[in-house]
A tleap script that builds the chain and sets N, CA, C and O, in Angstrom:
source leaprc.protein.ff14SB
mol = sequence {
  NMET SER ASN LEU VAL ILE ARG VAL VAL PHE
  TYR ALA ALA GLU LYS SER LEU ILE GLN ALA
  ILE ARG TYR GLN VAL PHE GLN VAL GLU GLN
  GLY VAL ASP ALA VAL LEU GLU PHE ASP GLY
  GLN ASP GLU ALA ALA ILE HIE LEU LEU ALA
  HIE LEU ASN GLY GLU PRO VAL GLY THR ALA
  ARG ILE ARG LEU LEU SER ASP GLN LEU ALA
  LYS ILE GLU ARG VAL ALA VAL LEU SER ASN
  CYS ARG GLY GLN GLY ILE GLY LYS ARG LEU
  MET GLU GLU ALA ILE VAL PHE LEU ASN THR
  LYS ASN ILE PRO GLU ILE LYS VAL ASN ALA
  GLN HIE TYR VAL LYS ASP PHE TYR GLN LYS
  LEU GLY PHE GLU GLN ARG GLY GLU VAL PHE
  GLU GLU ALA GLY ILE PRO HIE ILE GLU MET
  ARG LEU ARG SER CLEU
}
set mol.1.N position { 83.051 91.620 104.193 }
set mol.1.CA position { 83.819 92.096 105.344 }
set mol.1.C position { 82.864 92.770 106.336 }
set mol.1.O position { 83.189 93.815 106.901 }
set mol.2.N position { 81.706 92.182 106.543 }
set mol.2.CA position { 80.704 92.789 107.409 }
set mol.2.C position { 81.107 92.784 108.880 }
set mol.2.O position { 80.523 93.520 109.676 }
set mol.3.N position { 82.087 91.973 109.257 }
set mol.3.CA position { 82.523 91.922 110.648 }
set mol.3.C position { 83.739 92.790 110.906 }
set mol.3.O position { 84.397 92.641 111.937 }
set mol.4.N position { 84.051 93.698 109.984 }
set mol.4.CA position { 85.162 94.623 110.152 }
set mol.4.C position { 84.633 95.943 110.680 }
set mol.4.O position { 83.717 96.532 110.106 }
set mol.5.N position { 85.218 96.405 111.780 }
set mol.5.CA position { 84.863 97.692 112.375 }
set mol.5.C position { 86.146 98.499 112.509 }
set mol.5.O position { 87.128 98.035 113.088 }
set mol.6.N position { 86.127 99.719 111.963 }
set mol.6.CA position { 87.281 100.620 112.068 }
set mol.6.C position { 86.818 101.873 112.795 }
set mol.6.O position { 85.827 102.502 112.425 }
set mol.7.N position { 87.563 102.216 113.839 }
set mol.7.CA position { 87.201 103.384 114.651 }
set mol.7.C position { 88.413 104.290 114.837 }
set mol.7.O position { 89.552 103.825 114.864 }
set mol.8.N position { 88.153 105.588 114.966 }
set mol.8.CA position { 89.164 106.523 115.452 }
set mol.8.C position { 89.193 106.330 116.961 }
set mol.8.O position { 88.154 106.366 117.621 }
set mol.9.N position { 90.390 106.126 117.500 }
set mol.9.CA position { 90.517 105.815 118.926 }
set mol.9.C position { 91.504 106.753 119.597 }
set mol.9.O position { 92.343 107.373 118.944 }
set mol.10.N position { 91.387 106.845 120.926 }
set mol.10.CA position { 92.358 107.580 121.720 }
set mol.10.C position { 93.558 106.671 121.958 }
set mol.10.O position { 93.409 105.536 122.411 }
set mol.11.N position { 94.733 107.175 121.651 }
set mol.11.CA position { 95.944 106.372 121.795 }
set mol.11.C position { 96.114 105.870 123.223 }
set mol.11.O position { 96.444 104.704 123.438 }
set mol.12.N position { 95.892 106.738 124.193 }
set mol.12.CA position { 96.082 106.337 125.589 }
set mol.12.C position { 95.193 105.153 125.966 }
set mol.12.O position { 95.595 104.293 126.750 }
set mol.13.N position { 93.992 105.113 125.410 }
set mol.13.CA position { 93.044 104.043 125.745 }
set mol.13.C position { 93.366 102.736 125.024 }
set mol.13.O position { 93.079 101.659 125.547 }
set mol.14.N position { 93.957 102.814 123.830 }
set mol.14.CA position { 94.182 101.624 123.004 }
set mol.14.C position { 95.669 101.364 122.738 }
set mol.14.O position { 96.021 100.603 121.837 }
set mol.15.N position { 96.524 101.996 123.520 }
set mol.15.CA position { 97.974 101.914 123.313 }
set mol.15.C position { 98.476 100.478 123.211 }
set mol.15.O position { 99.255 100.164 122.312 }
set mol.16.N position { 98.048 99.611 124.107 }
set mol.16.CA position { 98.576 98.245 124.107 }
set mol.16.C position { 98.186 97.487 122.835 }
set mol.16.O position { 98.990 96.716 122.311 }
set mol.17.N position { 96.973 97.693 122.334 }
set mol.17.CA position { 96.543 97.022 121.107 }
set mol.17.C position { 97.291 97.561 119.888 }
set mol.17.O position { 97.757 96.796 119.044 }
set mol.18.N position { 97.396 98.877 119.809 }
set mol.18.CA position { 98.103 99.513 118.691 }
set mol.18.C position { 99.556 99.071 118.675 }
set mol.18.O position { 100.089 98.694 117.632 }
set mol.19.N position { 100.192 99.121 119.837 }
set mol.19.CA position { 101.600 98.740 119.903 }
set mol.19.C position { 101.809 97.269 119.577 }
set mol.19.O position { 102.802 96.916 118.941 }
set mol.20.N position { 100.897 96.407 119.997 }
set mol.20.CA position { 101.042 94.974 119.723 }
set mol.20.C position { 100.989 94.695 118.222 }
set mol.20.O position { 101.769 93.889 117.713 }
set mol.21.N position { 100.079 95.352 117.517 }
set mol.21.CA position { 99.971 95.168 116.064 }
set mol.21.C position { 101.221 95.701 115.381 }
set mol.21.O position { 101.809 95.016 114.544 }
set mol.22.N position { 101.631 96.907 115.726 }
set mol.22.CA position { 102.809 97.503 115.087 }
set mol.22.C position { 104.084 96.744 115.441 }
set mol.22.O position { 104.972 96.608 114.599 }
set mol.23.N position { 104.186 96.254 116.657 }
set mol.23.CA position { 105.342 95.444 117.042 }
set mol.23.C position { 105.451 94.222 116.138 }
set mol.23.O position { 106.523 93.929 115.608 }
set mol.24.N position { 104.349 93.517 115.965 }
set mol.24.CA position { 104.350 92.296 115.148 }
set mol.24.C position { 104.708 92.591 113.696 }
set mol.24.O position { 105.532 91.896 113.101 }
set mol.25.N position { 104.087 93.625 113.127 }
set mol.25.CA position { 104.277 93.920 111.709 }
set mol.25.C position { 105.645 94.555 111.443 }
set mol.25.O position { 106.386 94.098 110.572 }
set mol.26.N position { 105.971 95.589 112.181 }
set mol.26.CA position { 107.175 96.347 111.851 }
set mol.26.C position { 108.441 95.796 112.503 }
set mol.26.O position { 109.473 95.692 111.840 }
set mol.27.N position { 108.387 95.444 113.772 }
set mol.27.CA position { 109.593 94.961 114.430 }
set mol.27.C position { 109.865 93.488 114.132 }
set mol.27.O position { 110.969 93.145 113.709 }
set mol.28.N position { 108.889 92.620 114.343 }
set mol.28.CA position { 109.105 91.186 114.146 }
set mol.28.C position { 109.259 90.855 112.662 }
set mol.28.O position { 110.245 90.232 112.266 }
set mol.29.N position { 108.288 91.269 111.838 }
set mol.29.CA position { 108.313 90.900 110.419 }
set mol.29.C position { 109.357 91.659 109.610 }
set mol.29.O position { 110.029 91.082 108.756 }
set mol.30.N position { 109.492 92.969 109.886 }
set mol.30.CA position { 110.328 93.799 109.018 }
set mol.30.C position { 111.646 94.227 109.655 }
set mol.30.O position { 112.490 94.824 108.987 }
set mol.31.N position { 111.827 93.933 110.920 }
set mol.31.CA position { 113.089 94.240 111.571 }
set mol.31.C position { 113.336 95.703 111.871 }
set mol.31.O position { 114.486 96.113 112.021 }
set mol.32.N position { 112.283 96.500 111.962 }
set mol.32.CA position { 112.431 97.919 112.279 }
set mol.32.C position { 112.771 98.058 113.762 }
set mol.32.O position { 112.165 97.408 114.613 }
set mol.33.N position { 113.730 98.899 114.053 }
set mol.33.CA position { 114.144 99.149 115.427 }
set mol.33.C position { 113.004 99.812 116.210 }
set mol.33.O position { 112.311 100.685 115.687 }
set mol.34.N position { 112.817 99.392 117.458 }
set mol.34.CA position { 111.743 99.934 118.305 }
set mol.34.C position { 111.858 101.445 118.479 }
set mol.34.O position { 110.842 102.134 118.570 }
set mol.35.N position { 113.071 101.962 118.526 }
set mol.35.CA position { 113.275 103.408 118.686 }
set mol.35.C position { 112.710 104.169 117.484 }
set mol.35.O position { 112.171 105.265 117.637 }
set mol.36.N position { 112.835 103.589 116.298 }
set mol.36.CA position { 112.281 104.222 115.101 }
set mol.36.C position { 110.765 104.049 115.038 }
set mol.36.O position { 110.043 104.978 114.677 }
set mol.37.N position { 110.292 102.862 115.388 }
set mol.37.CA position { 108.853 102.581 115.295 }
set mol.37.C position { 108.058 103.383 116.317 }
set mol.37.O position { 107.034 103.980 115.984 }
set mol.38.N position { 108.520 103.396 117.532 }
set mol.38.CA position { 107.818 104.127 118.603 }
set mol.38.C position { 108.609 105.401 118.866 }
set mol.38.O position { 109.441 105.474 119.771 }
set mol.39.N position { 108.316 106.406 118.036 }
set mol.39.CA position { 109.133 107.604 117.880 }
set mol.39.C position { 108.698 108.796 118.723 }
set mol.39.O position { 109.199 109.903 118.526 }
set mol.40.N position { 107.776 108.590 119.659 }
set mol.40.CA position { 107.320 109.690 120.499 }
set mol.40.C position { 106.243 110.549 119.863 }
set mol.40.O position { 105.832 111.548 120.454 }
set mol.41.N position { 105.775 110.192 118.677 }
set mol.41.CA position { 104.754 110.976 117.970 }
set mol.41.C position { 103.334 110.463 118.212 }
set mol.41.O position { 102.363 111.116 117.829 }
set mol.42.N position { 103.212 109.306 118.840 }
set mol.42.CA position { 101.893 108.671 118.950 }
set mol.42.C position { 100.892 109.445 119.793 }
set mol.42.O position { 99.711 109.505 119.450 }
set mol.43.N position { 101.345 110.032 120.882 }
set mol.43.CA position { 100.422 110.713 121.794 }
set mol.43.C position { 99.718 111.883 121.126 }
set mol.43.O position { 98.564 112.173 121.443 }
set mol.44.N position { 100.396 112.555 120.210 }
set mol.44.CA position { 99.810 113.722 119.539 }
set mol.44.C position { 99.096 113.364 118.235 }
set mol.44.O position { 98.495 114.233 117.602 }
set mol.45.N position { 99.155 112.108 117.833 }
set mol.45.CA position { 98.578 111.680 116.553 }
set mol.45.C position { 97.148 111.177 116.726 }
set mol.45.O position { 96.665 110.966 117.838 }
set mol.46.N position { 96.503 110.998 115.599 }
set mol.46.CA position { 95.163 110.399 115.531 }
set mol.46.C position { 95.375 108.945 115.114 }
set mol.46.O position { 96.193 108.662 114.238 }
set mol.47.N position { 94.650 108.034 115.732 }
set mol.47.CA position { 94.840 106.609 115.439 }
set mol.47.C position { 93.534 105.965 115.011 }
set mol.47.O position { 92.463 106.284 115.526 }
set mol.48.N position { 93.647 105.051 114.059 }
set mol.48.CA position { 92.532 104.200 113.670 }
set mol.48.C position { 92.875 102.783 114.090 }
set mol.48.O position { 94.028 102.358 114.017 }
set mol.49.N position { 91.858 102.064 114.530 }
set mol.49.CA position { 92.041 100.681 114.949 }
set mol.49.C position { 90.964 99.838 114.278 }
set mol.49.O position { 89.774 100.145 114.347 }
set mol.50.N position { 91.413 98.764 113.625 }
set mol.50.CA position { 90.497 97.862 112.923 }
set mol.50.C position { 90.311 96.593 113.738 }
set mol.50.O position { 91.278 95.982 114.193 }
set mol.51.N position { 89.056 96.209 113.914 }
set mol.51.CA position { 88.710 94.948 114.572 }
set mol.51.C position { 87.971 94.069 113.558 }
set mol.51.O position { 87.035 94.517 112.896 }
set mol.52.N position { 88.402 92.828 113.453 }
set mol.52.CA position { 87.728 91.846 112.611 }
set mol.52.C position { 87.189 90.760 113.526 }
set mol.52.O position { 87.941 90.115 114.256 }
set mol.53.N position { 85.885 90.568 113.478 }
set mol.53.CA position { 85.226 89.599 114.371 }
set mol.53.C position { 85.592 89.855 115.835 }
set mol.53.O position { 85.781 88.921 116.613 }
set mol.54.N position { 85.687 91.138 116.192 }
set mol.54.CA position { 85.963 91.528 117.568 }
set mol.54.C position { 87.424 91.525 117.963 }
set mol.54.O position { 87.757 91.912 119.083 }
set mol.55.N position { 88.312 91.095 117.066 }
set mol.55.CA position { 89.743 91.020 117.374 }
set mol.55.C position { 90.495 92.167 116.703 }
set mol.55.O position { 90.242 92.457 115.534 }
set mol.56.N position { 91.419 92.831 117.418 }
set mol.56.CA position { 92.210 93.893 116.799 }
set mol.56.C position { 93.167 93.309 115.760 }
set mol.56.O position { 93.947 92.405 116.060 }
set mol.57.N position { 93.099 93.841 114.526 }
set mol.57.CA position { 93.893 93.268 113.437 }
set mol.57.C position { 94.674 94.296 112.631 }
set mol.57.O position { 95.554 93.923 111.856 }
set mol.58.N position { 94.372 95.583 112.797 }
set mol.58.CA position { 95.056 96.591 111.999 }
set mol.58.C position { 94.984 97.961 112.629 }
set mol.58.O position { 94.122 98.240 113.462 }
set mol.59.N position { 95.907 98.812 112.217 }
set mol.59.CA position { 95.956 100.159 112.754 }
set mol.59.C position { 96.591 101.103 111.741 }
set mol.59.O position { 97.265 100.668 110.808 }
set mol.60.N position { 96.371 102.381 111.932 }
set mol.60.CA position { 97.006 103.429 111.131 }
set mol.60.C position { 97.105 104.672 112.004 }
set mol.60.O position { 96.310 104.884 112.919 }
set mol.61.N position { 98.106 105.484 111.690 }
set mol.61.CA position { 98.326 106.725 112.442 }
set mol.61.C position { 98.248 107.894 111.477 }
set mol.61.O position { 98.740 107.821 110.352 }
set mol.62.N position { 97.622 108.978 111.932 }
set mol.62.CA position { 97.506 110.205 111.147 }
set mol.62.C position { 98.159 111.325 111.948 }
set mol.62.O position { 97.873 111.523 113.129 }
set mol.63.N position { 99.045 112.052 111.269 }
set mol.63.CA position { 99.617 113.251 111.887 }
set mol.63.C position { 99.252 114.453 111.031 }
set mol.63.O position { 99.427 114.442 109.812 }
set mol.64.N position { 98.747 115.482 111.681 }
set mol.64.CA position { 98.432 116.732 111.003 }
set mol.64.C position { 99.710 117.562 110.980 }
set mol.64.O position { 100.156 118.052 112.018 }
set mol.65.N position { 100.297 117.719 109.801 }
set mol.65.CA position { 101.558 118.440 109.671 }
set mol.65.C position { 101.345 119.943 109.560 }
set mol.65.O position { 102.217 120.728 109.930 }
set mol.66.N position { 100.186 120.338 109.051 }
set mol.66.CA position { 99.790 121.745 108.956 }
set mol.66.C position { 98.288 121.754 108.707 }
set mol.66.O position { 97.648 120.703 108.699 }
set mol.67.N position { 97.727 122.943 108.504 }
set mol.67.CA position { 96.298 122.979 108.181 }
set mol.67.C position { 96.047 122.621 106.717 }
set mol.67.O position { 94.900 122.583 106.271 }
set mol.68.N position { 97.118 122.360 105.973 }
set mol.68.CA position { 97.009 121.996 104.559 }
set mol.68.C position { 97.495 120.581 104.243 }
set mol.68.O position { 97.246 120.068 103.152 }
set mol.69.N position { 98.192 119.946 105.200 }
set mol.69.CA position { 98.841 118.675 104.908 }
set mol.69.C position { 98.800 117.738 106.115 }
set mol.69.O position { 99.092 118.130 107.245 }
set mol.70.N position { 98.429 116.488 105.837 }
set mol.70.CA position { 98.451 115.434 106.855 }
set mol.70.C position { 99.256 114.263 106.311 }
set mol.70.O position { 99.399 114.094 105.100 }
set mol.71.N position { 99.773 113.465 107.223 }
set mol.71.CA position { 100.543 112.283 106.843 }
set mol.71.C position { 99.901 111.056 107.476 }
set mol.71.O position { 99.692 111.001 108.688 }
set mol.72.N position { 99.592 110.076 106.635 }
set mol.72.CA position { 99.100 108.791 107.125 }
set mol.72.C position { 100.308 107.857 107.168 }
set mol.72.O position { 101.047 107.726 106.193 }
set mol.73.N position { 100.487 107.222 108.301 }
set mol.73.CA position { 101.657 106.367 108.473 }
set mol.73.C position { 101.350 105.227 109.426 }
set mol.73.O position { 100.272 105.164 110.017 }
set mol.74.N position { 102.309 104.331 109.564 }
set mol.74.CA position { 102.199 103.191 110.479 }
set mol.74.C position { 100.954 102.355 110.165 }
set mol.74.O position { 100.293 101.835 111.064 }
set mol.75.N position { 100.651 102.239 108.863 }
set mol.75.CA position { 99.528 101.405 108.436 }
set mol.75.C position { 99.979 99.949 108.557 }
set mol.75.O position { 100.930 99.530 107.898 }
set mol.76.N position { 99.297 99.194 109.392 }
set mol.76.CA position { 99.718 97.819 109.676 }
set mol.76.C position { 98.506 96.915 109.825 }
set mol.76.O position { 97.527 97.254 110.489 }
set mol.77.N position { 98.601 95.752 109.185 }
set mol.77.CA position { 97.576 94.712 109.311 }
set mol.77.C position { 98.306 93.418 109.642 }
set mol.77.O position { 99.308 93.085 109.010 }
set mol.78.N position { 97.808 92.700 110.621 }
set mol.78.CA position { 98.433 91.433 111.001 }
set mol.78.C position { 98.474 90.481 109.808 }
set mol.78.O position { 97.541 90.437 109.005 }
set mol.79.N position { 99.558 89.724 109.702 }
set mol.79.CA position { 99.797 88.904 108.512 }
set mol.79.C position { 98.682 87.905 108.232 }
set mol.79.O position { 98.374 87.648 107.068 }
set mol.80.N position { 98.073 87.340 109.260 }
set mol.80.CA position { 97.020 86.342 109.040 }
set mol.80.C position { 95.700 86.964 108.577 }
set mol.80.O position { 94.743 86.248 108.282 }
set mol.81.N position { 95.650 88.293 108.516 }
set mol.81.CA position { 94.427 88.977 108.080 }
set mol.81.C position { 94.614 89.767 106.789 }
set mol.81.O position { 93.684 90.429 106.329 }
set mol.82.N position { 95.787 89.705 106.210 }
set mol.82.CA position { 96.041 90.440 104.968 }
set mol.82.C position { 95.307 89.785 103.803 }
set mol.82.O position { 94.944 88.610 103.840 }
set mol.83.N position { 95.106 90.601 102.763 }
set mol.83.CA position { 94.433 90.106 101.567 }
set mol.83.C position { 92.922 90.154 101.666 }
set mol.83.O position { 92.224 89.630 100.797 }
set mol.84.N position { 92.415 90.773 102.709 }
set mol.84.CA position { 90.969 90.867 102.904 }
set mol.84.C position { 90.445 92.299 102.746 }
set mol.84.O position { 89.266 92.565 102.978 }
set mol.85.N position { 91.330 93.211 102.350 }
set mol.85.CA position { 90.907 94.592 102.148 }
set mol.85.C position { 90.946 95.451 103.395 }
set mol.85.O position { 90.425 96.566 103.385 }
set mol.86.N position { 91.546 94.967 104.463 }
set mol.86.CA position { 91.573 95.730 105.713 }
set mol.86.C position { 92.462 96.962 105.584 }
set mol.86.O position { 92.093 98.042 106.045 }
set mol.87.N position { 93.632 96.809 104.960 }
set mol.87.CA position { 94.513 97.955 104.749 }
set mol.87.C position { 93.845 99.019 103.903 }
set mol.87.O position { 93.961 100.211 104.187 }
set mol.88.N position { 93.147 98.591 102.863 }
set mol.88.CA position { 92.430 99.536 102.005 }
set mol.88.C position { 91.362 100.278 102.805 }
set mol.88.O position { 91.223 101.495 102.685 }
set mol.89.N position { 90.617 99.548 103.613 }
set mol.89.CA position { 89.567 100.192 104.423 }
set mol.89.C position { 90.163 101.156 105.453 }
set mol.89.O position { 89.602 102.225 105.696 }
set mol.90.N position { 91.286 100.789 106.055 }
set mol.90.CA position { 91.964 101.707 106.983 }
set mol.90.C position { 92.323 103.009 106.269 }
set mol.90.O position { 92.087 104.097 106.792 }
set mol.91.N position { 92.893 102.889 105.075 }
set mol.91.CA position { 93.263 104.080 104.316 }
set mol.91.C position { 92.032 104.893 103.923 }
set mol.91.O position { 92.035 106.118 104.047 }
set mol.92.N position { 90.992 104.229 103.454 }
set mol.92.CA position { 89.768 104.948 103.077 }
set mol.92.C position { 89.190 105.693 104.273 }
set mol.92.O position { 88.764 106.840 104.141 }
set mol.93.N position { 89.170 105.059 105.425 }
set mol.93.CA position { 88.646 105.722 106.629 }
set mol.93.C position { 89.512 106.908 107.025 }
set mol.93.O position { 88.994 107.945 107.439 }
set mol.94.N position { 90.832 106.763 106.900 }
set mol.94.CA position { 91.735 107.868 107.213 }
set mol.94.C position { 91.499 109.042 106.269 }
set mol.94.O position { 91.492 110.195 106.700 }
set mol.95.N position { 91.308 108.753 104.991 }
set mol.95.CA position { 91.050 109.805 104.003 }
set mol.95.C position { 89.725 110.503 104.298 }
set mol.95.O position { 89.648 111.730 104.250 }
set mol.96.N position { 88.692 109.736 104.599 }
set mol.96.CA position { 87.392 110.328 104.949 }
set mol.96.C position { 87.537 111.219 106.177 }
set mol.96.O position { 87.015 112.333 106.201 }
set mol.97.N position { 88.240 110.735 107.193 }
set mol.97.CA position { 88.457 111.526 108.404 }
set mol.97.C position { 89.127 112.857 108.053 }
set mol.97.O position { 88.700 113.910 108.526 }
set mol.98.N position { 90.166 112.811 107.233 }
set mol.98.CA position { 90.882 114.039 106.873 }
set mol.98.C position { 90.023 114.960 106.019 }
set mol.98.O position { 90.146 116.182 106.113 }
set mol.99.N position { 89.158 114.395 105.192 }
set mol.99.CA position { 88.225 115.228 104.425 }
set mol.99.C position { 87.291 115.991 105.359 }
set mol.99.O position { 86.972 117.152 105.101 }
set mol.100.N position { 86.845 115.346 106.451 }
set mol.100.CA position { 85.964 116.032 107.405 }
set mol.100.C position { 86.687 117.153 108.131 }
set mol.100.O position { 86.052 118.071 108.650 }
set mol.101.N position { 88.009 117.082 108.169 }
set mol.101.CA position { 88.827 118.125 108.807 }
set mol.101.C position { 89.302 119.163 107.794 }
set mol.101.O position { 90.064 120.068 108.133 }
set mol.102.N position { 88.841 119.023 106.533 }
set mol.102.CA position { 89.183 119.955 105.452 }
set mol.102.C position { 90.681 120.064 105.204 }
set mol.102.O position { 91.194 121.149 104.930 }
set mol.103.N position { 91.373 118.947 105.300 }
set mol.103.CA position { 92.799 118.891 104.981 }
set mol.103.C position { 92.912 118.567 103.486 }
set mol.103.O position { 92.497 117.488 103.064 }
set mol.104.N position { 93.464 119.474 102.684 }
set mol.104.CA position { 93.430 119.280 101.236 }
set mol.104.C position { 94.459 118.314 100.659 }
set mol.104.O position { 94.285 117.826 99.543 }
set mol.105.N position { 95.537 118.029 101.407 }
set mol.105.CA position { 96.556 117.148 100.838 }
set mol.105.C position { 97.034 116.144 101.888 }
set mol.105.O position { 97.206 116.467 103.064 }
set mol.106.N position { 97.239 114.919 101.415 }
set mol.106.CA position { 97.681 113.827 102.287 }
set mol.106.C position { 98.940 113.229 101.689 }
set mol.106.O position { 99.040 113.042 100.476 }
set mol.107.N position { 99.903 112.931 102.559 }
set mol.107.CA position { 101.099 112.254 102.077 }
set mol.107.C position { 101.302 110.960 102.838 }
set mol.107.O position { 100.869 110.810 103.980 }
set mol.108.N position { 101.967 110.038 102.181 }
set mol.108.CA position { 102.429 108.802 102.807 }
set mol.108.C position { 103.849 108.564 102.319 }
set mol.108.O position { 104.184 108.867 101.173 }
set mol.109.N position { 104.675 108.021 103.194 }
set mol.109.CA position { 105.969 107.490 102.786 }
set mol.109.C position { 105.749 105.987 102.671 }
set mol.109.O position { 105.856 105.247 103.649 }
set mol.110.N position { 105.442 105.559 101.463 }
set mol.110.CA position { 105.045 104.173 101.226 }
set mol.110.C position { 106.265 103.285 101.060 }
set mol.110.O position { 107.234 103.658 100.399 }
set mol.111.N position { 106.211 102.112 101.664 }
set mol.111.CA position { 107.235 101.137 101.354 }
set mol.111.C position { 107.131 100.854 99.854 }
set mol.111.O position { 106.043 100.629 99.323 }
set mol.112.N position { 108.260 100.871 99.199 }
set mol.112.CA position { 108.270 100.817 97.733 }
set mol.112.C position { 107.507 99.615 97.177 }
set mol.112.O position { 106.848 99.725 96.144 }
set mol.113.N position { 107.592 98.481 97.850 }
set mol.113.CA position { 106.947 97.276 97.309 }
set mol.113.C position { 105.417 97.342 97.357 }
set mol.113.O position { 104.752 96.540 96.702 }
set mol.114.N position { 104.850 98.280 98.117 }
set mol.114.CA position { 103.384 98.426 98.149 }
set mol.114.C position { 102.932 99.739 97.505 }
set mol.114.O position { 101.819 100.204 97.751 }
set mol.115.N position { 103.788 100.326 96.688 }
set mol.115.CA position { 103.471 101.573 95.997 }
set mol.115.C position { 102.165 101.462 95.204 }
set mol.115.O position { 101.359 102.392 95.206 }
set mol.116.N position { 101.957 100.332 94.531 }
set mol.116.CA position { 100.744 100.148 93.722 }
set mol.116.C position { 99.478 100.208 94.561 }
set mol.116.O position { 98.450 100.698 94.094 }
set mol.117.N position { 99.539 99.717 95.789 }
set mol.117.CA position { 98.402 99.776 96.715 }
set mol.117.C position { 97.942 101.227 96.880 }
set mol.117.O position { 96.751 101.525 96.794 }
set mol.118.N position { 98.900 102.117 97.116 }
set mol.118.CA position { 98.565 103.529 97.319 }
set mol.118.C position { 98.136 104.191 96.014 }
set mol.118.O position { 97.265 105.061 96.028 }
set mol.119.N position { 98.729 103.798 94.888 }
set mol.119.CA position { 98.313 104.362 93.604 }
set mol.119.C position { 96.854 104.018 93.300 }
set mol.119.O position { 96.127 104.838 92.739 }
set mol.120.N position { 96.430 102.821 93.663 }
set mol.120.CA position { 95.031 102.424 93.445 }
set mol.120.C position { 94.070 103.261 94.284 }
set mol.120.O position { 92.885 103.361 93.963 }
set mol.121.N position { 94.584 103.868 95.367 }
set mol.121.CA position { 93.767 104.751 96.199 }
set mol.121.C position { 93.827 106.200 95.724 }
set mol.121.O position { 93.213 107.078 96.330 }
set mol.122.N position { 94.572 106.454 94.633 }
set mol.122.CA position { 94.646 107.796 94.063 }
set mol.122.C position { 95.907 108.567 94.394 }
set mol.122.O position { 96.053 109.708 93.955 }
set mol.123.N position { 96.826 107.983 95.156 }
set mol.123.CA position { 98.074 108.658 95.498 }
set mol.123.C position { 99.007 108.658 94.286 }
set mol.123.O position { 99.019 107.718 93.491 }
set mol.124.N position { 99.790 109.738 94.165 }
set mol.124.CA position { 100.759 109.862 93.082 }
set mol.124.C position { 102.164 109.956 93.645 }
set mol.124.O position { 102.396 110.594 94.672 }
set mol.125.N position { 103.091 109.315 92.965 }
set mol.125.CA position { 104.479 109.291 93.399 }
set mol.125.C position { 105.098 110.679 93.314 }
set mol.125.O position { 104.859 111.430 92.369 }
set mol.126.N position { 105.906 111.003 94.336 }
set mol.126.CA position { 106.669 112.250 94.348 }
set mol.126.C position { 108.131 111.902 94.598 }
set mol.126.O position { 108.449 111.227 95.577 }
set mol.127.N position { 108.995 112.343 93.745 }
set mol.127.CA position { 110.417 112.163 93.977 }
set mol.127.C position { 110.912 110.748 93.730 }
set mol.127.O position { 110.263 109.937 93.070 }
set mol.128.N position { 112.079 110.485 94.283 }
set mol.128.CA position { 112.780 109.227 94.068 }
set mol.128.C position { 112.673 108.332 95.294 }
set mol.128.O position { 112.260 108.772 96.367 }
set mol.129.N position { 113.047 107.087 95.121 }
set mol.129.CA position { 113.070 106.118 96.216 }
set mol.129.C position { 114.117 106.552 97.238 }
set mol.129.O position { 115.210 106.986 96.873 }
set mol.130.N position { 113.773 106.430 98.521 }
set mol.130.CA position { 114.699 106.738 99.599 }
set mol.130.C position { 114.589 105.645 100.651 }
set mol.130.O position { 113.645 104.855 100.649 }
set mol.131.N position { 115.554 105.612 101.537 }
set mol.131.CA position { 115.557 104.591 102.575 }
set mol.131.C position { 115.074 105.172 103.895 }
set mol.131.O position { 115.496 106.250 104.312 }
set mol.132.N position { 114.187 104.440 104.535 }
set mol.132.CA position { 113.686 104.807 105.861 }
set mol.132.C position { 113.635 103.521 106.674 }
set mol.132.O position { 113.013 102.544 106.257 }
set mol.133.N position { 114.274 103.518 107.815 }
set mol.133.CA position { 114.348 102.335 108.681 }
set mol.133.C position { 114.929 101.134 107.934 }
set mol.133.O position { 114.562 99.989 108.198 }
set mol.134.N position { 115.839 101.410 107.000 }
set mol.134.CA position { 116.472 100.343 106.248 }
set mol.134.C position { 115.604 99.729 105.160 }
set mol.134.O position { 115.950 98.687 104.605 }
set mol.135.N position { 114.475 100.367 104.850 }
set mol.135.CA position { 113.511 99.834 103.877 }
set mol.135.C position { 113.298 100.883 102.779 }
set mol.135.O position { 113.096 102.055 103.098 }
set mol.136.N position { 113.336 100.499 101.491 }
set mol.136.CA position { 113.072 101.460 100.414 }
set mol.136.C position { 111.635 102.001 100.491 }
set mol.136.O position { 110.674 101.243 100.618 }
set mol.137.N position { 111.521 103.320 100.410 }
set mol.137.CA position { 110.232 104.012 100.462 }
set mol.137.C position { 110.128 104.984 99.295 }
set mol.137.O position { 111.118 105.304 98.637 }
set mol.138.N position { 108.911 105.444 99.056 }
set mol.138.CA position { 108.647 106.488 98.075 }
set mol.138.C position { 107.564 107.404 98.646 }
set mol.138.O position { 106.566 106.934 99.193 }
set mol.139.N position { 107.772 108.713 98.513 }
set mol.139.CA position { 106.737 109.641 98.967 }
set mol.139.C position { 105.614 109.667 97.939 }
set mol.139.O position { 105.845 109.713 96.731 }
set mol.140.N position { 104.387 109.635 98.463 }
set mol.140.CA position { 103.207 109.673 97.608 }
set mol.140.C position { 102.252 110.722 98.185 }
set mol.140.O position { 102.176 110.908 99.399 }
set mol.141.N position { 101.529 111.399 97.298 }
set mol.141.CA position { 100.608 112.460 97.714 }
set mol.141.C position { 99.228 112.254 97.093 }
set mol.141.O position { 99.076 111.697 96.006 }
set mol.142.N position { 98.236 112.729 97.836 }
set mol.142.CA position { 96.843 112.703 97.382 }
set mol.142.C position { 96.209 114.038 97.695 }
set mol.142.O position { 96.265 114.516 98.828 }
set mol.143.N position { 95.603 114.640 96.676 }
set mol.143.CA position { 94.768 115.818 96.917 }
set mol.143.C position { 93.427 115.291 97.353 }
set mol.143.O position { 92.737 114.638 96.570 }
set mol.144.N position { 93.028 115.563 98.618 }
set mol.144.CA position { 91.882 114.874 99.188 }
set mol.144.C position { 90.547 115.590 99.009 }
set mol.144.O position { 89.498 114.960 99.151 }
set mol.145.N position { 90.554 116.862 98.708 }
set mol.145.CA position { 89.279 117.579 98.588 }
set mol.145.C position { 88.916 117.812 97.147 }
set mol.145.O position { 87.874 118.402 96.860 }
savepdb mol mol.pdb
quit
C-alpha cells in the first residue's frame, strides 16, 4: 500500500472530497439520511483523508469530547477500495493523532457487523447493541495511552 497517503486536513479546504466519500458510503450504500450524516459537527472536528494513487478514497472524523475522551466516527472507504487495509490505516492514524494529543480514551459507535474490525485494533465492547440511523451499532472503547 505504498501509494496510500493519509493526512489530517482542514474540513473547509477538503469539504467537497470528504462529503463525496461519505455521501457514497453512508447515504447511497447504507441509506442514512443526509440530516443525520451531515450533522453540523464537521466544522469543529478533526478530519483524516486517505488518497490512494492520488485519488481520495477514505475519510474519518475525530471529535474531542473532553480532555480525556475522543470519538472516532464517520470512517468511510469507497467500496471499490475496500479490503486493502485503508480503513485500518485510517483508524491507526487517528489513534496516533489522539496519542499525540494525550487523549487517554477513544470511543467508536461501531456498526455491529464490523465490530470485529475494531476489536482487532484493540477496542472493547461496551454495553448492548443499539440503533443509530436505522443501523445496529455497539459502543467500543480503547485506552490509547
